N, C-alpha and C positions, 0 to 999 in steps of 0.2 A: 630183193623182192620188189616187184612192180606194183605200183599203186595206181588205181584207176583215176582218171582225171574227173574233176567235178566242176561244173559251171554253175555259179550262183548269181542270180540277178540282184545286184546290190546298189546300182547307181542309176536311178531314174533319170529321165531326160533333163529335168530342171537342174539336177545336181551336176550333170555333165556340162550343160551350158554354162552354169555358174562357175564351175571349176576351171574350164578353159578360158572363160572371160577374165576370171580373177587372176589366173596365171599370166595372161597377156598384159593386163593392167599393172600387175606387180613388176613384170619385166620392164615395162616402159617407165614406171616410177623409179625403179632402181637405177636404170641407165641415166635418166634425166636428173635424178637426185644427185648422183655422183658427178654428173657434168656441172651441176649448179655448185655443189660443195667444193669441187676442185677445179673451178673455172680457170681455164687457160686456153691459148690458141690450139692446143693439141687434144682437147677433149672430144669425145665422140659426137656430142651435140653442142652446137654453139649456145652461149648463155641465154640469149633472148628466146631462142626457139625452145630450149630446154625448160625454161620457166613456163612458157605457154603450154607445152605438152604435159608438163608435170601437173599444172593446175587442172587441165582438162581430164587427165587420167585420174587425178584425185577426186574430182566430182563424180566421174563414172564409177570409181571404186566405192564411193559413198552409196550410190544407187545399187550397185552390185551387192554390197554388204547388207543393205536394208532388205534386199530380196532373200539373201541367205538367212538373215535373222528371222524374218517372217516365215520362211520355209521351215526352219527348225521349230518355230513356235506352233505352227499349224499342221505339220506333217509328222509321220513317225520318225523321220530322220533325226529329230531333236533328241530322241532317246539315246542315240549313240554318244551323245555328249554329256550324259549323266554318269558321273563316276561313283561306283559303289564304294562305300566307306569300309565295309568289312573286308579284311584281308588285303587292304590297299597296298601296303609296303611289301607284303609277301609276293603279290602279283608283279609289282615293279621289279623286285629283285630277280624273280624268275625270268622275266623278259630281258632284263639287263644282262644276265648271265648267258642267255641264249644269243643275244646280239654280239657279245664280246668273246664267247667261247663256243657255245653249242653250235652256232651256225657254221663254224669252220670245221666242226667234227661231224657235220652232216646229220645232226640231231633233228628230231621233229620239233616244230614250233610248239611251245607250251600253251599257246592260246590261238588255235587255228581260227581263221575267219569263217563266220557263218551268218545266217540271217539275223540272229539275235545280237551278234557281236562283230561289228564291222572293223573295229580297231582293236589292236592289242593294247595292254595297259599303258605302255610308254607312249604309243601313238595317241591314245585318248587324252592323257594328261597334256601332251604337247599341243594337240589341236585345241583343247579347251583354253589353255593359256594363250595360244596364238589368236584364236578367233574371238575370244571374249576378253582378252587383255591387250595384247600388242596392237591388233588391228584397230579396235576402237580408239586406243591412244593415238595412233598415227593419223587416223581420220580427224578426230577432234582437234588435235594440235595443228594439223594441216589447215583446217578451217580457221583456227586462231591466227595462223600466219597469213592466211589469205585476207582475213579481215581483222587486222590488229586492234581495231577499236573495241572488239568484243572481249579481248583478253584483259586480265587484271593488270593494273599499272605496276604493282610491286607485290612481292610475296616474301614475307620475312626479310625485308630489306633488299631482296634481289629483284632485278628487272623481270616483270611478268613475261615480257616478250622473249627475253633471253632464255628463261626457263622453258617456255613453250617451244622454242627452237631446239633446245637441248633434248626435250622429251620427244620431239618429232624425229630428230636425227637418230637418237638412241633406239626408238621403236623401229625405225626404218632399217637400221643395221641388224637388229635382232631378227626381224622378219626375213631379211636377206639371208642370214645364216641358216635359219630354219628351213627356208626354201631350198637352199643348196643340199642340206642334209636330207630333206624330204625327197628330192630328186634321186639322190644316191640310194636311199632305202627302197625307192620304187623299182630299182633294178633287182631287188631280192624277191623274186617270185618264182613261179613255175619255170619261166624263162626270163631273161633280162628285159624283155619287152612286153610281157604279158600284162603287167600292171598298167602300162601306158595304154595298151589296147582296150583295157576295161573302161577307160574314160571315153572310148569311142563307141563300143557296143554295149556297155552297161554291165557286162558279165565279168565276175571275178573267177579266175581259174585256179583251182587248188589241186593237190594230189596227195 
């Protein structure tokens, strides 16, 4: 049975600009962060250059995230990040079963994308944790490492700077993993490239 294609305008210009900027900055931060963390003559970016680029990208990410936060606060886009409590675990289970079993059996998505619901339940939880958890952690800890004098000297007997560094690295690795998974799931659309095209023209294609 053939299903007609439907185009839904879901991504306004500011979201697309932010998304592409954020993706580029995250890529720079990941590459330079790994170069700093595993510094040796064979790294992709030399240590001094990596530190400089990492700091610049971190400052720009702070500005980018501030724009995202304000955009969600003052535009309808923020509603997509509000998780309904009723039926929460049931929705998560349905989506998990679809991703692990249903998608390979060519079943229809249990939560199709529309104007009222841009994310499926698993996406919504992941993006809330990412954008309101890990990203603020990595930004705040990054500023703490850039200006060590603002961090606490000790925390329950541990070095405040060491804990800040651990928090920064841990958050960075979590964001890196989520980004890789995000790119993979972006290939699951009407076509393997349709979700990527939506970040150019603003339209989500479903069928």
